[in-house]
N, C-alpha and C positions, 0 to 999 in steps of 0.2 A: 187405338189402344182401348181395350175393353175395361169396364168397371172392375172386373175380377183381377186385372193386372195391377190396378192402382189401389185397390182396397182388399187387403188380406185379413185384416182384423177390424173390428168396429172402430170408428173414429176416422179422422182425416189422415191419410198417408199419401205418399208420393212414390211412384214407381222409380226404382233405382236408375234404369236407363234414361228416363226423363230428367231426373236430377243431374245425372252425369252430363247430359246434353246441355242443360241450362247453365251449369257451372262452367263448362268449356266455352260456351258462347259468351258468358259474362266476362270471363277471364280474357278472352281475345278482344272484346270491346274495351275493357279497361286498359289493356296494353296499347291498343290503337289510340285511345284518347289521351293517355298519360304516359308516354314512353320514358320520360325522365324519372317518373316514380319507380318504374321497373329497374332502371339503372341505379338509382339510389338504394333500392332494396338489395341489389346484388353487391353493392359496396359495403353494406352494413353488417357483414358477417361477424364482426367483433362485438356487436351489441347483443345484449340478452334478448332473445326472441326477435332479433333484428328491429327492436323498438327502442328509441332513445328513452332513457329514464332520467328525467331531470326534475 
């Protein structure tokens, strides 16, 4: 990956393909480490934003 692919404007930026790869990798790792968390999230459809508000 060249610098021109990651920096299109001044300042720190991240190439979208790289970001997509990182997010996919992290999501897979989280599912592997915490399978019950994914199950709980799937059952929480009735909660606002799937987050308990107490």
